[in-house]
N, CA, C, O and CB atoms as a CASP TS submission, in Angstrom:
PFRMAT TS
TARGET T0000
AUTHOR 0000-0000-0000
METHOD Language model
MODEL 1
PARENT N/A
ATOM      1  N   UNK     1     104.964 104.360  97.664  1.00  0.00           N
ATOM      2  CA  UNK     1     104.090 103.672  96.688  1.00  0.00           C
ATOM      3  C   UNK     1     103.158 104.495  96.205  1.00  0.00           C
ATOM      4  O   UNK     1     103.071 105.608  96.724  1.00  0.00           O
ATOM      5  CB  UNK     1     103.436 102.551  97.188  1.00  0.00           C
ATOM      6  N   UNK     2     102.409 104.194  95.293  1.00  0.00           N
ATOM      7  CA  UNK     2     101.277 105.211  94.728  1.00  0.00           C
ATOM      8  C   UNK     2      99.833 104.206  94.261  1.00  0.00           C
ATOM      9  O   UNK     2      99.793 103.033  93.890  1.00  0.00           O
ATOM     10  CB  UNK     2     102.022 106.164  93.140  1.00  0.00           C
ATOM     11  N   UNK     3      98.777 105.170  94.450  1.00  0.00           N
ATOM     12  CA  UNK     3      97.593 104.370  94.350  1.00  0.00           C
ATOM     13  C   UNK     3      97.184 105.062  93.103  1.00  0.00           C
ATOM     14  O   UNK     3      97.355 106.277  93.193  1.00  0.00           O
ATOM     15  CB  UNK     3      96.521 104.377  95.635  1.00  0.00           C
ATOM     16  N   UNK     4      96.708 104.678  91.999  1.00  0.00           N
ATOM     17  CA  UNK     4      96.246 105.246  90.952  1.00  0.00           C
ATOM     18  C   UNK     4      94.944 104.469  90.579  1.00  0.00           C
ATOM     19  O   UNK     4      94.693 103.314  90.920  1.00  0.00           O
ATOM     20  CB  UNK     4      97.284 105.296  89.919  1.00  0.00           C
ATOM     21  N   UNK     5      94.182 105.261  89.847  1.00  0.00           N
ATOM     22  CA  UNK     5      92.804 104.725  89.617  1.00  0.00           C
ATOM     23  C   UNK     5      92.822 104.454  87.907  1.00  0.00           C
ATOM     24  O   UNK     5      93.592 105.063  87.165  1.00  0.00           O
ATOM     25  CB  UNK     5      91.515 105.942  90.188  1.00  0.00           C
ATOM     26  N   UNK     6      91.971 103.576  87.495  1.00  0.00           N
ATOM     27  CA  UNK     6      91.906 103.367  85.877  1.00  0.00           C
ATOM     28  C   UNK     6      90.479 102.756  85.536  1.00  0.00           C
ATOM     29  O   UNK     6      89.848 102.079  86.348  1.00  0.00           O
ATOM     30  CB  UNK     6      93.175 102.246  85.291  1.00  0.00           C
ATOM     31  N   UNK     7      90.067 103.038  84.354  1.00  0.00           N
ATOM     32  CA  UNK     7      89.116 102.449  83.856  1.00  0.00           C
ATOM     33  C   UNK     7      89.347 101.906  82.375  1.00  0.00           C
ATOM     34  O   UNK     7      90.358 102.166  81.722  1.00  0.00           O
ATOM     35  CB  UNK     7      88.100 103.296  83.994  1.00  0.00           C
ATOM     36  N   UNK     8      88.446 101.238  81.990  1.00  0.00           N
ATOM     37  CA  UNK     8      88.646 100.693  80.418  1.00  0.00           C
ATOM     38  C   UNK     8      87.348 101.212  79.529  1.00  0.00           C
ATOM     39  O   UNK     8      86.223 101.554  79.893  1.00  0.00           O
ATOM     40  CB  UNK     8      88.703  98.810  80.358  1.00  0.00           C
ATOM     41  N   UNK     9      87.887 101.142  78.367  1.00  0.00           N
ATOM     42  CA  UNK     9      86.782 101.859  77.280  1.00  0.00           C
ATOM     43  C   UNK     9      85.598 100.813  77.501  1.00  0.00           C
ATOM     44  O   UNK     9      84.502 101.369  77.431  1.00  0.00           O
ATOM     45  CB  UNK     9      87.365 101.940  75.375  1.00  0.00           C
ATOM     46  N   UNK    10      85.536  99.505  77.739  1.00  0.00           N
ATOM     47  CA  UNK    10      84.421  98.829  77.995  1.00  0.00           C
ATOM     48  C   UNK    10      83.416  99.243  78.989  1.00  0.00           C
ATOM     49  O   UNK    10      82.193  99.281  78.846  1.00  0.00           O
ATOM     50  CB  UNK    10      84.784  97.725  78.267  1.00  0.00           C
ATOM     51  N   UNK    11      84.174  99.567  80.087  1.00  0.00           N
ATOM     52  CA  UNK    11      83.280  99.964  81.529  1.00  0.00           C
ATOM     53  C   UNK    11      83.786 101.361  81.957  1.00  0.00           C
ATOM     54  O   UNK    11      84.934 101.798  81.875  1.00  0.00           O
ATOM     55  CB  UNK    11      83.573  98.785  82.963  1.00  0.00           C
ATOM     56  N   UNK    12      82.765 101.916  82.392  1.00  0.00           N
ATOM     57  CA  UNK    12      82.890 103.388  82.908  1.00  0.00           C
ATOM     58  C   UNK    12      83.166 103.379  84.313  1.00  0.00           C
ATOM     59  O   UNK    12      83.506 104.403  84.905  1.00  0.00           O
ATOM     60  CB  UNK    12      81.604 104.247  82.678  1.00  0.00           C
ATOM     61  N   UNK    13      83.029 102.210  84.899  1.00  0.00           N
ATOM     62  CA  UNK    13      83.425 102.067  86.427  1.00  0.00           C
ATOM     63  C   UNK    13      85.061 102.128  86.656  1.00  0.00           C
ATOM     64  O   UNK    13      85.839 101.832  85.749  1.00  0.00           O
ATOM     65  CB  UNK    13      82.840 100.549  87.022  1.00  0.00           C
ATOM     66  N   UNK    14      85.441 102.496  87.809  1.00  0.00           N
ATOM     67  CA  UNK    14      86.830 102.761  88.210  1.00  0.00           C
ATOM     68  C   UNK    14      87.362 101.823  88.925  1.00  0.00           C
ATOM     69  O   UNK    14      86.546 101.162  89.567  1.00  0.00           O
ATOM     70  CB  UNK    14      87.002 103.872  88.893  1.00  0.00           C
ATOM     71  N   UNK    15      88.806 101.447  89.068  1.00  0.00           N
ATOM     72  CA  UNK    15      89.138 100.453  89.742  1.00  0.00           C
ATOM     73  C   UNK    15      90.466 101.217  90.330  1.00  0.00           C
ATOM     74  O   UNK    15      90.862 102.277  89.846  1.00  0.00           O
ATOM     75  CB  UNK    15      89.249  99.067  88.891  1.00  0.00           C
ATOM     76  N   UNK    16      91.070 100.596  91.365  1.00  0.00           N
ATOM     77  CA  UNK    16      92.529 101.267  91.824  1.00  0.00           C
ATOM     78  C   UNK    16      93.533 100.165  91.898  1.00  0.00           C
ATOM     79  O   UNK    16      93.311  98.955  91.933  1.00  0.00           O
ATOM     80  CB  UNK    16      92.491 102.040  93.374  1.00  0.00           C
ATOM     81  N   UNK    17      94.795 100.859  91.919  1.00  0.00           N
ATOM     82  CA  UNK    17      95.881  99.827  91.526  1.00  0.00           C
ATOM     83  C   UNK    17      96.775 100.515  92.452  1.00  0.00           C
ATOM     84  O   UNK    17      96.808 101.735  92.620  1.00  0.00           O
ATOM     85  CB  UNK    17      96.414  99.659  89.830  1.00  0.00           C
ATOM     86  N   UNK    18      97.629  99.486  93.147  1.00  0.00           N
ATOM     87  CA  UNK    18      98.676 100.225  93.850  1.00  0.00           C
ATOM     88  C   UNK    18     100.142  99.616  93.178  1.00  0.00           C
ATOM     89  O   UNK    18     100.495  98.443  93.051  1.00  0.00           O
ATOM     90  CB  UNK    18      98.517  99.963  95.615  1.00  0.00           C
ATOM     91  N   UNK    19     100.771 100.740  92.845  1.00  0.00           N
ATOM     92  CA  UNK    19     102.145 100.418  92.186  1.00  0.00           C
ATOM     93  C   UNK    19     103.390 101.058  93.022  1.00  0.00           C
ATOM     94  O   UNK    19     103.347 102.027  93.780  1.00  0.00           O
ATOM     95  CB  UNK    19     102.163 101.037  90.614  1.00  0.00           C
ATOM     96  N   UNK    20     104.621 100.168  92.641  1.00  0.00           N
ATOM     97  CA  UNK    20     105.444 100.748  93.753  1.00  0.00           C
ATOM     98  C   UNK    20     106.362 101.823  92.851  1.00  0.00           C
ATOM     99  O   UNK    20     105.839 102.194  91.800  1.00  0.00           O
ATOM    100  CB  UNK    20     106.416  99.469  94.667  1.00  0.00           C
ATOM    101  N   UNK    21     107.574 102.307  93.150  1.00  0.00           N
ATOM    102  CA  UNK    21     108.303 103.301  92.422  1.00  0.00           C
ATOM    103  C   UNK    21     108.884 102.585  91.334  1.00  0.00           C
ATOM    104  O   UNK    21     109.210 103.359  90.434  1.00  0.00           O
ATOM    105  CB  UNK    21     109.337 104.038  93.236  1.00  0.00           C
ATOM    106  N   UNK    22     109.141 101.340  91.080  1.00  0.00           N
ATOM    107  CA  UNK    22     109.572 100.863  89.998  1.00  0.00           C
ATOM    108  C   UNK    22     108.781 100.596  88.845  1.00  0.00           C
ATOM    109  O   UNK    22     109.182 100.234  87.739  1.00  0.00           O
ATOM    110  CB  UNK    22     110.092  99.949  90.294  1.00  0.00           C
ATOM    111  N   UNK    23     107.349 100.861  89.304  1.00  0.00           N
ATOM    112  CA  UNK    23     106.415 100.835  88.485  1.00  0.00           C
ATOM    113  C   UNK    23     105.625  99.616  88.298  1.00  0.00           C
ATOM    114  O   UNK    23     104.775  99.473  87.419  1.00  0.00           O
ATOM    115  CB  UNK    23     106.890 101.204  87.469  1.00  0.00           C
ATOM    116  N   UNK    24     105.979  98.687  89.238  1.00  0.00           N
ATOM    117  CA  UNK    24     105.457  97.269  89.086  1.00  0.00           C
ATOM    118  C   UNK    24     104.167  97.290  90.069  1.00  0.00           C
ATOM    119  O   UNK    24     104.099  97.948  91.107  1.00  0.00           O
ATOM    120  CB  UNK    24     106.669  96.038  89.541  1.00  0.00           C
ATOM    121  N   UNK    25     103.018  96.327  89.471  1.00  0.00           N
ATOM    122  CA  UNK    25     101.829  96.375  90.127  1.00  0.00           C
ATOM    123  C   UNK    25     101.803  95.430  91.444  1.00  0.00           C
ATOM    124  O   UNK    25     101.857  94.200  91.413  1.00  0.00           O
ATOM    125  CB  UNK    25     100.770  96.011  89.131  1.00  0.00           C
ATOM    126  N   UNK    26     101.709  96.235  92.606  1.00  0.00           N
ATOM    127  CA  UNK    26     101.632  95.471  94.116  1.00  0.00           C
ATOM    128  C   UNK    26     100.290  95.020  94.074  1.00  0.00           C
ATOM    129  O   UNK    26     100.217  93.797  94.195  1.00  0.00           O
ATOM    130  CB  UNK    26     101.897  96.464  95.575  1.00  0.00           C
ATOM    131  N   UNK    27      99.131  95.637  93.933  1.00  0.00           N
ATOM    132  CA  UNK    27      97.749  95.131  94.217  1.00  0.00           C
ATOM    133  C   UNK    27      96.904  95.761  93.411  1.00  0.00           C
ATOM    134  O   UNK    27      97.242  96.848  92.942  1.00  0.00           O
ATOM    135  CB  UNK    27      97.287  95.292  95.571  1.00  0.00           C
ATOM    136  N   UNK    28      95.661  95.199  93.104  1.00  0.00           N
ATOM    137  CA  UNK    28      94.669  95.664  92.225  1.00  0.00           C
ATOM    138  C   UNK    28      93.417  95.327  92.579  1.00  0.00           C
ATOM    139  O   UNK    28      93.153  94.174  92.921  1.00  0.00           O
ATOM    140  CB  UNK    28      94.859  95.265  91.001  1.00  0.00           C
ATOM    141  N   UNK    29      92.398  96.407  92.531  1.00  0.00           N
ATOM    142  CA  UNK    29      90.966  96.069  93.099  1.00  0.00           C
ATOM    143  C   UNK    29      90.265  95.095  92.180  1.00  0.00           C
ATOM    144  O   UNK    29      90.373  95.134  90.954  1.00  0.00           O
ATOM    145  CB  UNK    29      90.027  97.404  93.243  1.00  0.00           C
ATOM    146  N   UNK    30      89.538  94.216  92.851  1.00  0.00           N
ATOM    147  CA  UNK    30      88.455  93.283  91.964  1.00  0.00           C
ATOM    148  C   UNK    30      87.382  94.175  91.864  1.00  0.00           C
ATOM    149  O   UNK    30      86.808  94.259  90.778  1.00  0.00           O
ATOM    150  CB  UNK    30      87.906  91.778  92.662  1.00  0.00           C
ATOM    151  N   UNK    31      87.075  94.739  92.649  1.00  0.00           N
ATOM    152  CA  UNK    31      85.671  95.490  92.867  1.00  0.00           C
ATOM    153  C   UNK    31      85.711  97.029  91.912  1.00  0.00           C
ATOM    154  O   UNK    31      86.744  97.559  91.504  1.00  0.00           O
ATOM    155  CB  UNK    31      85.464  95.861  94.784  1.00  0.00           C
ATOM    156  N   UNK    32      84.453  97.487  91.725  1.00  0.00           N
ATOM    157  CA  UNK    32      84.269  98.615  90.738  1.00  0.00           C
ATOM    158  C   UNK    32      83.808  99.786  91.487  1.00  0.00           C
ATOM    159  O   UNK    32      83.077  99.605  92.461  1.00  0.00           O
ATOM    160  CB  UNK    32      83.248  98.278  89.595  1.00  0.00           C
ATOM    161  N   UNK    33      84.161 100.987  91.134  1.00  0.00           N
ATOM    162  CA  UNK    33      83.544 102.120  91.688  1.00  0.00           C
ATOM    163  C   UNK    33      83.050 103.334  91.013  1.00  0.00           C
ATOM    164  O   UNK    33      83.668 103.793  90.053  1.00  0.00           O
ATOM    165  CB  UNK    33      84.297 102.508  92.477  1.00  0.00           C
ATOM    166  N   UNK    34      82.060 103.837  91.424  1.00  0.00           N
ATOM    167  CA  UNK    34      81.495 104.632  90.520  1.00  0.00           C
ATOM    168  C   UNK    34      82.073 106.126  90.269  1.00  0.00           C
ATOM    169  O   UNK    34      81.610 106.931  89.461  1.00  0.00           O
ATOM    170  CB  UNK    34      80.190 104.664  90.902  1.00  0.00           C
ATOM    171  N   UNK    35      83.074 106.309  91.045  1.00  0.00           N
ATOM    172  CA  UNK    35      83.955 107.704  90.513  1.00  0.00           C
ATOM    173  C   UNK    35      85.366 107.320  90.876  1.00  0.00           C
ATOM    174  O   UNK    35      85.705 106.282  91.446  1.00  0.00           O
ATOM    175  CB  UNK    35      83.516 109.328  91.360  1.00  0.00           C
ATOM    176  N   UNK    36      86.263 108.456  90.402  1.00  0.00           N
ATOM    177  CA  UNK    36      87.680 108.071  90.466  1.00  0.00           C
ATOM    178  C   UNK    36      87.979 108.286  91.944  1.00  0.00           C
ATOM    179  O   UNK    36      88.810 107.586  92.523  1.00  0.00           O
ATOM    180  CB  UNK    36      88.664 108.945  89.460  1.00  0.00           C
ATOM    181  N   UNK    37      87.321 109.227  92.534  1.00  0.00           N
ATOM    182  CA  UNK    37      87.584 109.482  94.037  1.00  0.00           C
ATOM    183  C   UNK    37      87.188 108.351  94.956  1.00  0.00           C
ATOM    184  O   UNK    37      87.898 108.077  95.923  1.00  0.00           O
ATOM    185  CB  UNK    37      86.821 110.728  94.508  1.00  0.00           C
ATOM    186  N   UNK    38      86.167 107.735  94.711  1.00  0.00           N
ATOM    187  CA  UNK    38      85.751 106.446  95.622  1.00  0.00           C
ATOM    188  C   UNK    38      86.777 105.489  95.253  1.00  0.00           C
ATOM    189  O   UNK    38      87.137 104.840  96.235  1.00  0.00           O
ATOM    190  CB  UNK    38      84.176 105.777  95.336  1.00  0.00           C
ATOM    191  N   UNK    39      87.451 105.136  94.035  1.00  0.00           N
ATOM    192  CA  UNK    39      88.437 104.090  93.843  1.00  0.00           C
ATOM    193  C   UNK    39      89.842 104.462  94.543  1.00  0.00           C
ATOM    194  O   UNK    39      90.499 103.747  95.300  1.00  0.00           O
ATOM    195  CB  UNK    39      88.623 103.855  92.285  1.00  0.00           C
ATOM    196  N   UNK    40      90.171 105.938  94.037  1.00  0.00           N
ATOM    197  CA  UNK    40      91.460 106.149  94.993  1.00  0.00           C
ATOM    198  C   UNK    40      91.167 105.942  96.412  1.00  0.00           C
ATOM    199  O   UNK    40      91.961 105.239  97.038  1.00  0.00           O
ATOM    200  CB  UNK    40      92.062 107.609  94.888  1.00  0.00           C
ATOM    201  N   UNK    41      90.225 106.405  96.982  1.00  0.00           N
ATOM    202  CA  UNK    41      90.016 106.505  98.628  1.00  0.00           C
ATOM    203  C   UNK    41      90.235 105.093  98.976  1.00  0.00           C
ATOM    204  O   UNK    41      91.163 104.840  99.744  1.00  0.00           O
ATOM    205  CB  UNK    41      88.405 107.073  99.215  1.00  0.00           C
ATOM    206  N   UNK    42      89.421 104.030  98.461  1.00  0.00           N
ATOM    207  CA  UNK    42      89.561 102.691  99.041  1.00  0.00           C
ATOM    208  C   UNK    42      90.872 102.154  98.670  1.00  0.00           C
ATOM    209  O   UNK    42      91.329 101.271  99.396  1.00  0.00           O
ATOM    210  CB  UNK    42      88.460 101.748  98.592  1.00  0.00           C
ATOM    211  N   UNK    43      91.615 102.579  97.561  1.00  0.00           N
ATOM    212  CA  UNK    43      93.209 102.205  97.282  1.00  0.00           C
ATOM    213  C   UNK    43      93.944 102.474  98.262  1.00  0.00           C
ATOM    214  O   UNK    43      94.717 101.651  98.755  1.00  0.00           O
ATOM    215  CB  UNK    43      93.888 102.877  96.183  1.00  0.00           C
ATOM    216  N   UNK    44      93.761 103.978  98.783  1.00  0.00           N
ATOM    217  CA  UNK    44      94.632 104.367  99.882  1.00  0.00           C
ATOM    218  C   UNK    44      94.433 103.622 101.110  1.00  0.00           C
ATOM    219  O   UNK    44      95.448 103.285 101.718  1.00  0.00           O
ATOM    220  CB  UNK    44      94.481 105.741 100.175  1.00  0.00           C
ATOM    221  N   UNK    45      93.186 103.277 101.624  1.00  0.00           N
ATOM    222  CA  UNK    45      92.860 102.386 102.613  1.00  0.00           C
ATOM    223  C   UNK    45      93.577 101.212 102.602  1.00  0.00           C
ATOM    224  O   UNK    45      94.210 100.910 103.613  1.00  0.00           O
ATOM    225  CB  UNK    45      91.606 102.104 102.586  1.00  0.00           C
ATOM    226  N   UNK    46      93.591 100.379 101.474  1.00  0.00           N
ATOM    227  CA  UNK    46      94.148  99.321 101.124  1.00  0.00           C
ATOM    228  C   UNK    46      95.611  99.375 101.278  1.00  0.00           C
ATOM    229  O   UNK    46      96.104  98.338 101.722  1.00  0.00           O
ATOM    230  CB  UNK    46      93.758  99.041  99.922  1.00  0.00           C
ATOM    231  N   UNK    47      96.411 100.328 101.019  1.00  0.00           N
ATOM    232  CA  UNK    47      97.689 100.660 100.993  1.00  0.00           C
ATOM    233  C   UNK    47      98.052 100.700 102.575  1.00  0.00           C
ATOM    234  O   UNK    47      98.924  99.990 103.076  1.00  0.00           O
ATOM    235  CB  UNK    47      97.912 102.011 100.163  1.00  0.00           C
ATOM    236  N   UNK    48      97.378 101.493 103.179  1.00  0.00           N
ATOM    237  CA  UNK    48      97.562 101.801 104.792  1.00  0.00           C
ATOM    238  C   UNK    48      97.544 100.500 105.399  1.00  0.00           C
ATOM    239  O   UNK    48      98.429 100.288 106.228  1.00  0.00           O
ATOM    240  CB  UNK    48      96.344 102.761 105.517  1.00  0.00           C
ATOM    241  N   UNK    49      96.698  99.561 105.151  1.00  0.00           N
ATOM    242  CA  UNK    49      96.385  98.389 105.621  1.00  0.00           C
ATOM    243  C   UNK    49      97.661  97.288 105.444  1.00  0.00           C
ATOM    244  O   UNK    49      97.999  96.413 106.241  1.00  0.00           O
ATOM    245  CB  UNK    49      95.095  98.002 104.911  1.00  0.00           C
ATOM    246  N   UNK    50      98.219  97.606 104.210  1.00  0.00           N
ATOM    247  CA  UNK    50      99.336  96.596 103.698  1.00  0.00           C
ATOM    248  C   UNK    50     100.567  97.091 104.754  1.00  0.00           C
ATOM    249  O   UNK    50     101.365  96.258 105.185  1.00  0.00           O
ATOM    250  CB  UNK    50      99.779  96.809 101.790  1.00  0.00           C
ATOM    251  N   UNK    51     100.631  98.208 105.048  1.00  0.00           N
ATOM    252  CA  UNK    51     101.981  98.675 106.106  1.00  0.00           C
ATOM    253  C   UNK    51     103.137  97.976 105.612  1.00  0.00           C
ATOM    254  O   UNK    51     103.884  97.265 106.285  1.00  0.00           O
ATOM    255  CB  UNK    51     101.826  98.218 107.839  1.00  0.00           C
ATOM    256  N   UNK    52     103.231  98.243 104.336  1.00  0.00           N
ATOM    257  CA  UNK    52     104.643  97.947 103.549  1.00  0.00           C
ATOM    258  C   UNK    52     105.720  99.277 103.186  1.00  0.00           C
ATOM    259  O   UNK    52     105.407 100.444 102.951  1.00  0.00           O
ATOM    260  CB  UNK    52     104.190  97.255 102.018  1.00  0.00           C
ATOM    261  N   UNK    53     106.933  98.726 103.228  1.00  0.00           N
ATOM    262  CA  UNK    53     107.890  99.959 103.021  1.00  0.00           C
ATOM    263  C   UNK    53     108.320  99.824 101.322  1.00  0.00           C
ATOM    264  O   UNK    53     108.747  98.749 100.902  1.00  0.00           O
ATOM    265  CB  UNK    53     109.439  99.836 104.207  1.00  0.00           C
ATOM    266  N   UNK    54     108.214 100.623 100.710  1.00  0.00           N
ATOM    267  CA  UNK    54     109.001 100.417  99.353  1.00  0.00           C
ATOM    268  C   UNK    54     110.266 100.814  99.088  1.00  0.00           C
ATOM    269  O   UNK    54     110.652 101.980  99.171  1.00  0.00           O
ATOM    270  CB  UNK    54     108.418 100.964  98.390  1.00  0.00           C
ATOM    271  N   UNK    55     110.960  99.834  98.755  1.00  0.00           N
ATOM    272  CA  UNK    55     112.614  99.837  98.545  1.00  0.00           C
ATOM    273  C   UNK    55     112.846  99.762  97.397  1.00  0.00           C
ATOM    274  O   UNK    55     114.037  99.573  97.151  1.00  0.00           O
ATOM    275  CB  UNK    55     113.439  98.801  99.121  1.00  0.00           C
ATOM    276  N   UNK    56     111.958  99.855  96.256  1.00  0.00           N
ATOM    277  CA  UNK    56     112.215  99.736  95.061  1.00  0.00           C
ATOM    278  C   UNK    56     112.766 101.188  94.411  1.00  0.00           C
ATOM    279  O   UNK    56     112.613 102.266  94.985  1.00  0.00           O
ATOM    280  CB  UNK    56     111.007  99.170  94.477  1.00  0.00           C
ATOM    281  N   UNK    57     113.392 101.031  93.192  1.00  0.00           N
ATOM    282  CA  UNK    57     114.131 102.147  92.820  1.00  0.00           C
ATOM    283  C   UNK    57     113.436 102.853  91.762  1.00  0.00           C
ATOM    284  O   UNK    57     112.924 102.176  90.870  1.00  0.00           O
ATOM    285  CB  UNK    57     115.462 101.794  92.425  1.00  0.00           C
ATOM    286  N   UNK    58     113.350 104.039  91.734  1.00  0.00           N
ATOM    287  CA  UNK    58     112.288 104.662  90.456  1.00  0.00           C
ATOM    288  C   UNK    58     113.200 104.227  89.152  1.00  0.00           C
ATOM    289  O   UNK    58     114.423 104.108  89.079  1.00  0.00           O
ATOM    290  CB  UNK    58     111.988 106.738  90.497  1.00  0.00           C
ATOM    291  N   UNK    59     112.158 104.025  88.121  1.00  0.00           N
ATOM    292  CA  UNK    59     112.905 103.558  86.930  1.00  0.00           C
ATOM    293  C   UNK    59     113.298 104.889  85.818  1.00  0.00           C
ATOM    294  O   UNK    59     112.484 105.685  85.351  1.00  0.00           O
ATOM    295  CB  UNK    59     111.890 102.363  86.168  1.00  0.00           C
ATOM    296  N   UNK    60     114.558 104.857  85.605  1.00  0.00           N
ATOM    297  CA  UNK    60     115.001 106.034  84.585  1.00  0.00           C
ATOM    298  C   UNK    60     114.359 105.694  83.376  1.00  0.00           C
ATOM    299  O   UNK    60     114.359 104.558  82.903  1.00  0.00           O
ATOM    300  CB  UNK    60     116.631 106.192  84.306  1.00  0.00           C
ATOM    301  N   UNK    61     113.837 106.637  82.898  1.00  0.00           N
ATOM    302  CA  UNK    61     113.424 106.511  81.476  1.00  0.00           C
ATOM    303  C   UNK    61     113.999 106.889  80.338  1.00  0.00           C
ATOM    304  O   UNK    61     113.440 107.203  79.287  1.00  0.00           O
ATOM    305  CB  UNK    61     112.482 106.984  81.332  1.00  0.00           C
ATOM    306  N   UNK    62     115.395 106.841  80.638  1.00  0.00           N
ATOM    307  CA  UNK    62     116.449 106.949  79.571  1.00  0.00           C
ATOM    308  C   UNK    62     116.959 105.589  79.403  1.00  0.00           C
ATOM    309  O   UNK    62     116.863 104.698  80.247  1.00  0.00           O
ATOM    310  CB  UNK    62     117.628 107.960  79.924  1.00  0.00           C
ATOM    311  N   UNK    63     117.649 105.469  77.960  1.00  0.00           N
ATOM    312  CA  UNK    63     117.902 104.151  77.707  1.00  0.00           C
ATOM    313  C   UNK    63     119.084 103.503  78.215  1.00  0.00           C
ATOM    314  O   UNK    63     120.075 103.267  77.523  1.00  0.00           O
ATOM    315  CB  UNK    63     117.892 104.003  76.478  1.00  0.00           C
ATOM    316  N   UNK    64     118.974 103.245  79.318  1.00  0.00           N
ATOM    317  CA  UNK    64     120.183 102.735  80.294  1.00  0.00           C
ATOM    318  C   UNK    64     120.018 101.381  80.555  1.00  0.00           C
ATOM    319  O   UNK    64     118.845 101.082  80.779  1.00  0.00           O
ATOM    320  CB  UNK    64     120.267 103.456  81.710  1.00  0.00           C
ATOM    321  N   UNK    65     120.892 100.377  80.603  1.00  0.00           N
ATOM    322  CA  UNK    65     121.116  99.150  80.859  1.00  0.00           C
ATOM    323  C   UNK    65     121.661  99.111  82.336  1.00  0.00           C
ATOM    324  O   UNK    65     121.847  98.014  82.861  1.00  0.00           O
ATOM    325  CB  UNK    65     121.999  98.585  79.821  1.00  0.00           C
ATOM    326  N   UNK    66     121.902 100.188  82.968  1.00  0.00           N
ATOM    327  CA  UNK    66     122.717 100.081  84.498  1.00  0.00           C
ATOM    328  C   UNK    66     122.019  98.902  85.364  1.00  0.00           C
ATOM    329  O   UNK    66     122.670  98.129  86.067  1.00  0.00           O
ATOM    330  CB  UNK    66     122.561 101.690  85.502  1.00  0.00           C
ATOM    331  N   UNK    67     120.498  98.863  85.213  1.00  0.00           N
ATOM    332  CA  UNK    67     119.650  98.224  86.103  1.00  0.00           C
ATOM    333  C   UNK    67     119.997  96.904  86.089  1.00  0.00           C
ATOM    334  O   UNK    67     120.020  96.271  87.145  1.00  0.00           O
ATOM    335  CB  UNK    67     118.291  98.402  85.836  1.00  0.00           C
ATOM    336  N   UNK    68     120.322  96.304  84.846  1.00  0.00           N
ATOM    337  CA  UNK    68     120.642  94.842  84.475  1.00  0.00           C
ATOM    338  C   UNK    68     121.905  94.402  85.058  1.00  0.00           C
ATOM    339  O   UNK    68     122.085  93.237  85.414  1.00  0.00           O
ATOM    340  CB  UNK    68     120.732  94.631  82.956  1.00  0.00           C
ATOM    341  N   UNK    69     122.966  95.519  85.180  1.00  0.00           N
ATOM    342  CA  UNK    69     124.136  94.844  85.522  1.00  0.00           C
ATOM    343  C   UNK    69     124.282  94.574  87.191  1.00  0.00           C
ATOM    344  O   UNK    69     125.119  93.854  87.734  1.00  0.00           O
ATOM    345  CB  UNK    69     125.323  95.716  84.940  1.00  0.00           C
ATOM    346  N   UNK    70     123.174  95.400  87.863  1.00  0.00           N
ATOM    347  CA  UNK    70     123.020  95.193  89.420  1.00  0.00           C
ATOM    348  C   UNK    70     122.685  93.898  89.624  1.00  0.00           C
ATOM    349  O   UNK    70     122.831  93.502  90.781  1.00  0.00           O
ATOM    350  CB  UNK    70     121.963  96.062  90.119  1.00  0.00           C
ATOM    351  N   UNK    71     122.247  93.071  88.768  1.00  0.00           N
ATOM    352  CA  UNK    71     121.648  91.851  89.323  1.00  0.00           C
ATOM    353  C   UNK    71     122.599  90.698  89.549  1.00  0.00           C
ATOM    354  O   UNK    71     122.183  89.636  90.011  1.00  0.00           O
ATOM    355  CB  UNK    71     120.581  91.395  88.436  1.00  0.00           C
TER
END
């Protein structure tokens, strides 16, 4: 899993988001942080506390439907 930081055009503060390898959002901060570094650091702490294993498969960015056939 990865921790990413983002902000919106309306708000200069940063928030963190935990995303698995398939691109799905696992968790997102409600709080806001003054810097991207602070947001990522807090997100990494949260990810470590979650103690989960990401078994998702990375998304292929090609136009493939093979992921639909596995269901």
